[in-house]
N, C-alpha and C positions, 0 to 999 in steps of 0.2 A: 325639580330640584330648586329652582329659583323660589317658588312659592313656599317651600319648606325651609328656605334660607340655609340650604345644605352647605354651601361654601361660597367664598368670595371669588374663587378662580377655579376653572376646570378645563381639562383638555378632552377633546373628543376625537377618536380615531375611527376610521371606516373599516379597518381590518386588523387582524392581529400582527401582521408584518409591519404595518405602518406604526402601530402602537409600540412594538418592540424597538424598531429603528429609532423612534423618537424618545422613548423612555430610557433606553440603555445608557446613552451618555449622561443624562440627568442623574440616574441612579448611581452610576459609577463615580461621578464628580462629587456626589453628596450635596449638591446645591439645588434648592427648590424642589426637593423630592416630595412626591405626592404623599399625603397622609393615607389616602384610600384609593383603591382601584376597584371599579365596578366593571366586572368582566362578563361579557356576553359570550356564550359557547358557540353560537351559530354566526360566525363571521366568514366572509370570503377570504380567499388567498391563504390565510393562516387562521385556523379556528381557535377558539378559546383554550382548548386543551393543549394545542401546540404552543400557543403564546405562554401559557403557564409553565410547561415543560422547559422552555427557554428562559423565561423570566426568573424562575426560582434558582437558576444556576448563577445569576448575577449576585455579586456580593454587595448588597446594599449596606450603606453605612449606618442606616437605622431601619427599624421595622416599618413595613408598609402593610396596611391592612388590605387584604384582597377578598372580595365577595364575588362569587359568581351570581349573576342575575340573569336568569334564563326562563324561557317559556317551557322548557323541558320538565316533565313530570315523570320521566322514565327513572325507575328506581336504580337502574345501572349507572345513570349519571350521578345521582346523589351518593351512591356507594363509592364510585370513583372519586368524587370530590373529597370525600372523608379521608381518602388515602393520601392527600396532599397535606403535609404538615404546615406549610406556610399559608394555607387557605383558612379564612375565618369563618365563612358560612356559605350556604347555597340557598339563594332567595329565588322563589318562583315569581315571575312577573304576573300581574303588574305590581311594581314596587309602590308601596304606600308611603304617605307622609310619616306615619308612625315608624315604619321600618327605617326610613331615612334618619329619623330622630335617634333611633337606637344605634345606628352606625355612627352618627355624630358623637354620641356618648362614649362609644368604644374608642373612637379616635382620640377623644380628650384624655382618656385613661392612659393612652400610650404616649 
């Protein structure tokens, strides 16, 4: 991400629960809301699906682009991802510099 100059500031969380706990007050306050969330499905404690189910219930003051970034190539995961209205895309790892550039272009549009 640094090599692609993806962003100036980013937060990293080890599991979905930690991410939700830390992002919830930020999103609800509307201050320093992230432009983009790169979400892994396979996380301990609370997986990506559980995080997404809880996160989309928050009433964000502005749109946050959410991309699932997963090693899963299971068609069921891709179909499930398409059922989430707030989700922008499903990206299969490894993520490339070109994909990061595409995400950055999307973020600038919003």
